[in-house]
C-alpha positions as CSV (number, residue, x, y, z in Angstrom):
1,M,45.7,-35.5,118.4
2,I,44.6,-39.1,118.1
3,L,43.7,-41.6,120.9
4,T,43.7,-45.2,119.4
5,V,43.5,-48.5,121.1
6,P,45.3,-50.7,120.8
7,Q,48.5,-48.8,120.2
8,D,50.6,-51.7,119.0
9,D,52.0,-51.7,115.4
10,A,51.6,-55.6,114.8
11,L,50.3,-56.5,111.4
12,Y,47.4,-58.6,111.2
13,P,45.7,-60.0,108.0
14,T,42.5,-58.1,107.1
15,L,39.4,-58.4,105.1
16,G,39.5,-54.6,104.8
17,P,40.7,-54.4,101.2
18,Q,37.9,-56.7,100.1
19,V,35.2,-54.8,102.0
20,C,36.5,-51.4,100.7
21,D,36.2,-52.8,97.2
22,F,32.8,-54.0,97.8
23,I,31.6,-50.7,98.9
24,E,33.2,-48.7,96.0
25,Q,32.0,-51.2,93.4
26,N,28.4,-51.6,94.7
27,L,27.2,-48.7,97.0
28,V,26.5,-45.2,96.7
29,F,26.6,-42.0,98.9
30,G,23.5,-41.5,101.0
31,P,21.5,-38.4,101.9
32,G,23.4,-35.0,101.1
33,D,25.1,-33.3,98.2
34,L,26.4,-36.6,96.7
35,R,23.3,-38.6,97.2
36,G,23.2,-41.5,94.8
37,Q,26.9,-41.1,93.3
38,P,29.1,-44.0,93.5
39,A,30.8,-44.3,97.0
40,V,34.3,-43.1,97.3
41,L,36.4,-43.9,100.5
42,D,38.9,-41.4,101.7
43,G,42.2,-42.5,103.1
44,E,41.3,-42.3,106.7
45,T,38.0,-44.2,106.3
46,R,39.8,-47.0,104.3
47,A,42.4,-47.2,107.2
48,L,39.7,-47.6,109.8
49,I,37.9,-50.3,107.7
50,Y,41.1,-52.2,107.4
51,R,41.6,-52.2,111.1
52,M,38.0,-53.0,111.9
53,Y,38.1,-56.1,109.7
54,E,41.5,-57.6,111.0
55,V,41.4,-61.2,111.7
56,Y,43.8,-63.6,113.6
57,P,46.5,-65.1,111.2
58,V,47.2,-68.6,110.3
59,G,48.7,-70.5,113.1
60,H,46.8,-68.6,115.9
61,A,44.4,-70.5,118.1
62,Q,41.5,-68.3,116.6
63,A,42.9,-68.1,113.1
64,G,40.4,-66.4,110.7
65,R,38.1,-65.0,113.5
66,R,37.6,-61.3,114.0
67,R,40.2,-59.6,116.0
68,F,37.9,-56.8,117.4
69,K,34.4,-57.5,118.8
70,R,33.8,-53.9,119.8
71,V,34.8,-50.9,117.7
72,G,34.3,-47.0,118.8
73,L,34.8,-44.2,116.5
74,S,34.8,-40.6,117.8
75,L,35.0,-38.1,114.9
76,R,34.1,-34.5,114.5
77,K,30.7,-33.3,113.2
78,G,30.4,-33.6,109.4
79,S,32.5,-36.7,109.0
80,A,29.8,-38.7,107.6
81,K,29.9,-41.2,110.5
82,T,26.4,-42.3,109.9
83,E,27.0,-43.0,106.2
84,K,30.3,-44.9,107.0
85,A,28.2,-47.0,109.4
86,A,25.4,-47.6,106.8
87,W,28.0,-48.8,104.3
88,I,29.3,-51.2,106.8
89,A,25.7,-52.5,107.6
90,A,25.1,-53.0,103.8
91,C,28.1,-55.1,103.6
92,E,27.3,-57.1,106.7
93,L,23.7,-57.7,105.4
94,H,24.5,-58.7,101.8
95,P,24.5,-62.3,101.0
96,E,27.7,-62.2,99.0
97,A,29.8,-59.5,100.7
98,P,33.3,-60.6,102.0
99,V,32.9,-59.7,105.7
100,R,33.9,-63.0,107.5
101,C,36.8,-65.1,106.9
102,T,36.2,-68.3,105.2
103,G,39.8,-69.5,104.9
104,F,43.2,-68.4,103.8
105,S,45.2,-68.1,100.5
106,K,48.4,-69.7,100.1
107,A,50.0,-66.4,100.9
108,G,48.2,-66.3,104.2
109,E,45.6,-63.7,103.1
110,P,42.1,-64.2,104.3
111,I,39.4,-65.0,102.0
112,G,36.0,-63.3,102.5
113,G,32.6,-64.5,102.6
114,P,29.0,-63.4,103.9
115,V,27.3,-64.0,107.2
116,A,24.7,-66.6,107.4
117,D,21.3,-65.3,108.5
118,P,22.5,-61.9,109.7
119,Y,20.5,-59.8,112.3
120,I,21.5,-56.1,112.4
121,P,20.0,-53.8,114.8
122,L,20.8,-50.2,114.1
123,V,20.2,-48.2,117.2
124,A,19.3,-44.5,117.5
125,Y,18.6,-42.4,120.7
126,T,15.0,-41.9,119.9
127,E,12.4,-43.6,117.6
128,E,12.1,-40.3,115.9
129,Q,15.8,-40.3,114.8
130,S,15.8,-43.9,113.7
131,E,14.8,-42.9,110.2
132,D,17.2,-39.9,110.1
133,L,20.4,-42.0,111.3
134,A,21.9,-45.2,110.2
135,F,18.9,-47.1,109.2
136,G,17.5,-44.3,107.2
137,A,20.9,-43.9,105.3
138,L,21.0,-47.6,104.7
139,R,17.6,-47.6,103.2
140,I,18.4,-44.8,100.9
141,I,21.9,-46.2,99.9
142,L,20.4,-49.7,99.0
143,E,17.5,-48.1,97.2
144,L,19.8,-46.1,95.0
145,S,22.6,-48.8,94.5
146,T,22.9,-51.7,92.0
147,L,22.2,-54.1,95.0
148,K,18.6,-52.9,95.5
149,D,17.1,-56.1,93.9
150,D,19.0,-58.3,96.3
151,F,16.8,-56.8,99.2
152,I,13.1,-56.2,100.3
153,I,13.5,-52.6,101.5
154,G,10.8,-51.4,103.9
155,L,10.3,-48.6,106.3
156,E,10.6,-50.8,109.4
157,R,13.1,-53.5,108.1
158,I,15.4,-54.4,105.3
159,E,15.6,-58.1,104.4
160,R,17.5,-60.3,102.1
161,K,15.4,-61.3,99.2
162,K,15.4,-65.0,100.4
163,G,14.4,-63.8,104.0
164,D,17.5,-65.2,105.5
165,G,18.7,-61.9,107.2
166,K,17.6,-58.4,108.1
167,A,18.5,-55.0,109.5
168,V,16.1,-53.1,111.7
169,P,16.0,-49.7,113.4
170,L,15.9,-49.7,117.3
171,A,15.8,-47.1,120.0
172,T,15.9,-49.7,122.8
173,A,17.3,-53.1,123.3
174,P,16.1,-56.1,121.1
175,D,13.5,-58.3,122.7
176,A,14.4,-61.7,124.1
177,R,14.0,-63.6,120.9
178,D,16.3,-61.3,118.9
179,G,18.7,-60.6,121.6
180,A,20.7,-63.9,120.9
181,R,20.6,-63.4,117.0
182,T,22.7,-60.3,116.6
183,T,25.6,-60.5,114.1
184,F,26.4,-56.9,113.8
185,Q,25.0,-53.8,115.6
186,H,25.5,-50.2,115.5
187,F,25.0,-47.4,118.0
188,D,24.7,-44.0,116.4
189,E,25.4,-40.5,118.0
190,T,26.2,-42.2,121.5
191,H,26.9,-38.8,123.0
192,R,23.2,-38.6,123.1
193,F,22.8,-42.1,124.9
194,T,22.3,-40.6,128.4
195,L,18.9,-42.0,129.3
196,P,18.9,-44.9,131.7
197,R,17.1,-47.2,129.2
198,L,19.7,-46.3,126.6
199,V,22.7,-47.0,128.8
200,R,21.1,-50.3,129.9
201,A,20.3,-51.2,126.2
202,H,23.8,-50.6,125.3
203,Q,25.1,-52.9,128.1
204,T,22.6,-55.6,127.4
205,M,23.3,-55.6,123.6
206,L,27.1,-55.7,124.2
207,A,26.5,-58.8,126.3
208,N,24.6,-60.4,123.4
209,I,27.6,-60.2,121.0
210,P,29.2,-63.6,122.2
211,K,25.9,-65.5,121.8
212,R,26.3,-66.3,118.0
213,R,30.0,-67.6,118.0
214,L,29.8,-68.9,114.4
215,A,28.6,-65.7,113.1
216,D,31.6,-63.9,114.7
217,A,29.4,-60.9,115.8
218,W,30.6,-57.5,116.6
219,S,29.5,-54.0,117.6
220,L,30.2,-50.5,116.2
221,E,29.6,-47.1,118.1
222,T,29.9,-43.8,116.3
223,T,29.9,-40.4,118.0
224,T,31.1,-36.8,118.3
225,A,32.9,-36.0,121.4
226,P,30.5,-36.0,124.3
227,E,29.6,-33.4,126.8
228,P,31.7,-34.3,129.8
229,G,29.7,-35.3,133.0
230,T,26.6,-36.3,131.2
231,G,27.1,-40.0,131.8
232,S,26.6,-40.8,128.1
233,V,27.6,-44.2,126.5
234,A,30.1,-42.1,124.4
235,E,31.8,-40.8,127.6
236,A,31.9,-44.1,129.3
237,T,33.4,-45.8,126.2
238,M,36.2,-43.1,126.0
239,E,36.9,-43.5,129.7
240,Y,37.1,-47.3,129.1
241,A,39.4,-46.9,126.2
242,K,41.7,-44.6,128.1
243,A,41.8,-47.2,131.0
244,V,42.7,-50.0,128.4
245,Q,45.4,-47.6,126.9
246,A,46.8,-46.9,130.4
247,G,46.9,-50.6,131.4
248,E,44.4,-50.1,134.0
249,A,41.9,-52.5,132.1
250,K,42.6,-55.3,129.8
251,D,40.6,-55.8,126.5
252,A,42.3,-57.2,123.5
253,R,39.0,-57.1,121.6
254,L,38.6,-53.3,121.7
255,F,39.5,-50.9,118.8
256,Y,38.8,-47.3,119.7
257,F,39.7,-44.2,117.5
258,H,39.2,-40.6,118.5
259,R,40.7,-37.7,116.7
260,Q,40.6,-34.1,118.1
261,A,42.5,-30.8,117.8
262,D,45.3,-30.5,120.4
263,D,45.4,-27.5,122.9
264,S,48.3,-25.7,121.1
265,H,46.1,-24.0,118.7
266,D,45.1,-20.2,119.2
267,L,41.4,-20.0,119.0
268,T,41.3,-16.2,119.1
269,E,42.8,-16.0,115.6
270,D,41.3,-17.3,112.3
271,A,44.4,-19.1,111.4
272,G,44.6,-20.9,114.7
273,I,40.9,-21.9,114.3
274,R,41.5,-23.1,110.8
275,A,44.6,-25.2,111.8
276,A,42.6,-26.7,114.7
277,I,39.7,-27.7,112.4
278,V,42.1,-29.3,109.9
279,E,43.9,-31.3,112.7
280,A,40.5,-32.5,114.0
281,S,39.2,-33.3,110.5
282,G,41.8,-35.7,109.1
283,S,40.9,-36.7,105.5
284,V,37.5,-34.9,106.0
285,A,39.3,-31.6,105.6
286,D,39.8,-32.2,101.9
287,W,36.0,-31.8,101.2
288,S,35.0,-29.7,104.2
289,D,33.9,-25.9,103.9
290,L,36.7,-24.8,106.2
291,D,36.0,-21.2,105.8
292,G,32.4,-21.6,106.5
293,I,33.3,-23.4,109.8
294,V,35.8,-20.7,110.7
295,E,33.1,-18.0,110.1
296,Q,30.9,-19.6,113.0
297,W,33.4,-18.5,115.4
298,K,32.9,-14.8,114.5
299,D,29.3,-14.7,115.6
300,P,29.2,-12.8,118.8
301,N,26.3,-15.0,120.1
302,A,27.9,-18.2,119.2
303,D,28.4,-21.0,121.8
304,R,32.1,-21.4,121.4
305,A,32.2,-24.3,123.7
306,Y,29.8,-26.2,121.4
307,L,31.7,-25.2,118.4
308,E,34.8,-26.5,120.0
309,R,33.2,-29.7,121.0
310,V,31.5,-30.6,117.5
311,W,34.1,-29.2,115.1
312,L,37.4,-29.9,117.1
313,N,36.0,-33.0,118.6
314,R,37.2,-31.9,122.1
315,L,35.3,-33.0,125.4
316,V,34.1,-29.4,126.4
317,R,31.3,-28.5,128.6
318,S,28.7,-26.5,126.8
319,T,28.1,-23.1,127.8
320,T,24.3,-23.7,127.7
321,Q,24.7,-26.2,130.6
322,A,23.2,-24.6,133.8
323,F,25.7,-26.5,136.1
324,D,29.1,-27.9,135.7
325,P,28.3,-31.7,135.5
326,E,31.9,-32.8,136.2
327,K,32.2,-30.8,139.4
328,F,28.8,-32.0,140.5
329,R,29.5,-35.5,139.9
330,A,32.8,-35.2,141.8
331,L,30.7,-34.1,144.8
332,G,29.0,-37.5,145.1
333,K,30.1,-38.9,148.4
334,P,27.3,-41.5,149.4
335,R,26.6,-41.9,153.1
336,P,23.7,-42.9,155.4
337,V,21.5,-40.3,157.0
338,A,20.4,-40.6,160.5
339,Q,16.7,-40.4,161.3
340,L,15.4,-37.3,163.0
341,R,18.0,-35.2,161.4
342,Q,17.0,-31.6,160.4
343,I,16.4,-31.6,156.6
344,T,14.7,-29.8,153.8
345,I,12.8,-31.2,150.9
346,G,12.5,-30.0,147.3
347,F,9.7,-31.2,145.2
348,D,9.2,-30.7,141.5
349,G,7.4,-32.5,138.7
350,A,4.6,-32.9,136.4
351,M,1.6,-35.0,136.9
352,F,1.4,-36.6,133.4
353,D,3.7,-38.0,130.9
354,D,7.0,-36.5,132.5
355,A,8.8,-37.0,135.7
356,T,8.5,-36.0,139.4
357,G,11.2,-35.9,141.9
358,L,11.8,-35.4,145.7
359,I,15.3,-34.3,146.9
360,C,16.3,-34.0,150.5
361,T,19.1,-31.9,152.0
362,D,20.7,-32.3,155.4
363,I,20.6,-28.7,156.9
364,V,23.9,-29.1,158.9
365,D,26.3,-30.2,156.2
366,G,24.5,-29.7,152.9
367,Y,24.3,-33.3,151.9
368,Q,21.7,-34.0,149.3
369,W,20.0,-37.3,148.3
370,V,17.3,-38.5,146.0
371,A,14.3,-39.6,148.1
372,G,12.2,-40.6,145.0
373,V,11.9,-40.1,141.4
374,W,9.3,-41.2,139.0
375,E,9.8,-41.0,135.2
376,R,7.4,-42.1,132.5
377,P,8.5,-45.5,131.4
378,H,9.7,-45.7,127.8
379,G,7.0,-46.3,125.3
380,R,4.2,-45.7,127.8
381,Q,1.4,-43.4,126.7
382,A,-1.0,-41.5,128.8
383,W,1.2,-42.1,131.9
384,Q,0.4,-40.5,135.2
385,V,2.8,-40.2,138.3
386,P,1.6,-42.5,141.0
387,T,0.3,-39.9,143.5
388,E,-0.3,-42.3,146.2
389,A,3.2,-43.4,146.2
390,V,4.5,-39.8,146.1
391,D,2.2,-39.0,149.0
392,A,3.3,-42.0,151.1
393,L,6.8,-40.9,150.6
394,V,6.3,-37.4,151.7
395,R,4.6,-38.8,154.9
396,Q,7.5,-41.2,155.5
397,L,10.0,-38.3,155.2
398,F,8.1,-36.2,157.7
399,A,7.9,-39.3,159.9
400,D,11.6,-40.1,159.8
401,F,13.2,-36.5,159.8
402,D,12.7,-33.2,161.2
403,V,11.6,-31.6,158.0
404,W,12.2,-27.9,158.6
405,R,10.8,-26.7,155.4
406,M,9.4,-28.3,152.1
407,Y,9.5,-26.2,149.0
408,A,7.3,-27.6,146.5
409,D,6.4,-26.3,142.9
410,P,2.7,-26.8,143.1
411,W,1.8,-26.9,139.4
412,L,-0.9,-29.7,138.9
413,W,-0.1,-30.8,142.6
414,Q,-2.1,-27.9,144.4
415,A,-4.5,-30.3,146.1
416,W,-1.6,-32.4,147.4
417,T,0.5,-29.6,148.4
418,A,-2.5,-28.0,150.3
419,K,-3.1,-31.4,152.1
420,W,0.5,-31.6,153.1
421,A,0.5,-28.0,154.3
422,G,-2.7,-28.6,156.3
423,E,-1.2,-31.7,158.0
424,F,2.4,-30.8,158.6
425,G,2.1,-26.9,158.9
426,R,1.8,-24.1,156.4
427,D,5.2,-22.8,157.7
428,R,6.8,-26.1,156.7
429,V,5.2,-26.9,153.3
430,I,5.6,-23.9,151.2
431,E,4.3,-23.6,147.5
432,W,7.3,-22.3,145.6
433,F,6.3,-21.3,142.2
434,T,9.3,-21.9,139.8
435,N,7.8,-19.8,137.1
436,R,8.9,-16.6,139.0
437,P,11.9,-15.4,137.0
438,L,13.7,-13.3,139.5
439,P,13.3,-15.6,142.6
440,M,14.2,-18.6,140.4
441,A,17.1,-17.0,139.0
442,A,18.5,-16.1,142.4
443,A,17.9,-19.7,143.7
444,L,19.7,-21.1,140.6
445,E,22.6,-18.8,141.1
446,N,22.8,-19.8,144.7
447,Y,22.9,-23.5,143.8
448,A,25.4,-23.1,140.9
449,S,27.7,-21.2,143.4
450,A,27.4,-24.0,145.9
451,I,28.5,-26.5,143.3
452,N,31.4,-24.5,142.0
453,E,32.6,-23.9,145.6
454,G,32.1,-27.5,146.7
455,R,29.7,-26.4,149.6
456,L,27.4,-29.4,148.9
457,S,27.7,-33.1,148.6
458,H,25.1,-35.8,147.2
459,D,24.5,-39.5,147.2
460,G,26.0,-39.9,143.7
461,S,22.6,-40.9,142.2
462,K,23.0,-41.4,138.4
463,D,19.5,-39.9,138.0
464,L,20.4,-36.8,139.8
465,V,23.6,-36.3,137.9
466,R,21.8,-36.9,134.6
467,H,19.1,-34.3,135.3
468,I,21.7,-31.8,136.5
469,S,23.7,-32.4,133.2
470,N,20.5,-32.0,131.2
471,A,19.5,-28.6,132.6
472,R,20.1,-25.8,130.1
473,R,20.3,-22.1,130.8
474,R,17.9,-19.6,129.4
475,S,18.5,-15.9,129.7
476,I,15.6,-13.8,131.3
477,H,17.2,-10.7,129.8
478,Q,17.6,-9.0,133.3
479,R,20.7,-8.5,135.5
480,D,21.3,-8.6,139.0
481,A,22.5,-5.7,141.3
482,D,26.2,-6.4,140.2
483,G,25.2,-6.3,136.4
484,R,25.4,-10.1,135.8
485,P,22.9,-11.6,133.5
486,L,20.2,-13.7,135.2
487,W,18.9,-17.1,133.9
488,V,16.5,-19.9,134.6
489,I,16.8,-23.5,133.4
490,Q,14.8,-25.5,130.9
491,K,15.0,-28.7,128.9
492,D,16.8,-28.6,125.6
493,R,13.4,-28.6,124.0
494,P,9.8,-28.7,125.3
495,D,9.2,-32.4,124.2
496,S,12.7,-33.5,125.2
497,P,13.2,-37.0,126.8
498,F,16.1,-35.5,128.8
499,K,14.4,-34.6,132.1
500,I,15.5,-32.0,134.6
501,D,13.0,-32.4,137.3
502,L,15.4,-33.6,139.9
503,A,17.7,-30.7,139.2
504,M,14.8,-28.3,139.9
505,A,13.9,-30.3,143.2
506,A,17.6,-30.1,144.2
507,V,17.6,-26.3,143.8
508,L,14.4,-26.1,145.8
509,S,15.6,-28.1,148.5
510,W,18.9,-26.1,148.6
511,E,17.0,-22.9,148.6
512,A,14.9,-24.2,151.5
513,R,18.2,-25.0,153.5
514,T,19.4,-21.5,152.8
515,D,16.3,-20.1,154.2
516,A,16.2,-22.5,157.0
517,I,19.7,-21.6,158.1
518,A,19.0,-17.9,157.9
519,S,15.9,-18.6,160.4
520,G,18.2,-20.3,162.9
521,A,17.2,-23.8,162.0
522,T,20.5,-25.5,163.3
523,Q,20.2,-23.9,166.8
524,T,16.5,-24.4,167.4
525,K,14.8,-27.5,168.9
526,R,11.1,-27.9,168.4
527,K,8.4,-30.4,168.6
528,T,7.1,-31.9,165.3
529,L,3.8,-33.3,164.2
530,V,4.6,-36.8,163.0
531,P,1.8,-38.9,161.6
532,S,2.9,-42.2,162.9
533,V,-0.2,-44.6,162.8
534,F,-2.3,-45.1,159.8
535,L,-5.5,-46.9,160.2
536,A,-5.8,-50.1,158.1
537,N,-9.5,-49.3,157.2
538,G,-8.3,-46.0,155.4
539,G,-9.3,-43.6,158.2
540,S,-7.5,-40.6,159.4
541,A,-3.9,-40.8,160.9
542,V,-3.4,-40.4,164.6
543,D,-0.9,-37.5,165.2
544,V,1.6,-37.7,168.2
545,L,4.1,-35.1,169.4
546,A,7.7,-36.2,169.0
547,P,10.9,-34.0,169.7
548,A,13.0,-33.1,166.8
549,T,16.8,-33.2,167.3
550,P,19.2,-31.1,165.4
């Protein structure tokens, strides 16, 4: 099954044949089994390049200019997407490559020429991956090709020999002086672009494309099918393409191509799995180890959802995700919350170099909202959560609401949780250690059930949805009374930039609500100590009694 935008069959002149010839005559394969061998384009890659380099015909108001300013390719794992992008980048950078229309022949065919002073950012999702993705592939391809003497090839940039153009690796948006200079840009593995800074960088860099009109700048995104509900750039681009295809949005400058296996294949049989892989592969099937891929389905411990996503290129939720992100996102129903409502608070986080979050839950109807979140800014080293800001917010919440219970994971926050318990009551501020496997597993199962059954709602916070989507299951090799396996949550790796602290805080807040309801919270009125006056000279607060309302 193929999703392509636009769907019209109109024929446009294209520089594609010239670009393909340039690649096969001058470039080589990058890292892998064919490293250094002359580049050979399969039929589908050639067809995609033809489409990417379509131009408006003679007689059109924009004759000779690129038809598409934004291109998105969604292809299965192992389709050499990064290598394809590196070949394109090499052409866009070279001082003689035929990548822009400089005129037309008598037959109306475009004549290709190079870009003047190209600036090419190649964007990866982390600095660590910059070398492994398109920039690293481009560097190796040029070093091993006959074009190597046309460039100064470094670890941090690749420049034309005369200095009039360069390609650079990036993991964030270009700075102000570079932002207006982009002539071509590539975003690699956009299903991993879920962090707010990467989403913002993508939006900012797309907005930079029109700035160099004479350069006819454009943007390329490559990805494998994203995990649904994660809020990734890949997911947003696909949704946008579908909206354009359905006529719900208009964008004549978008070219989007997605190939996946349809739902007719029987994935319980080897033949069905093989047929599905072939359909999702296109031309890639000709040189893929199909038998080896099929064998992966036979492993009893295999994550079949993951295999389906990466090899069949389907949008499938991974079985390692702790919660269903699509269901959770659908529960977003933002609304105001009245003061003095009975609420519970969940608190989780680190003190240094990570993230901390506070989630509130309305006891009566189970509405959750993000009261506060602090995440280490990108690029900051030796960062610490602003403890005074956290403390001020906690105090404000106790002032504004009837906080029945606050469950706080005290790791590195023991002094603060003890202080809050002393001021607001030890029956209200409770240290809830998340490193206890059995209680944690029970709380997680309770929260997952609330999501699946639609018993909670939330403020639609993108940060909360992102942290929920990032949470991964880890089995604790124990079972509950009904024999079901128990699990806890973790990041995808210890040093992962994909945080889960708000997810943990949401679970703690929900568990506090569950316990509060069991204690009769919604039926009981009580007086609450509210720290209402803070002395300007830094002295102690003056406490007053105020009635709490359910």
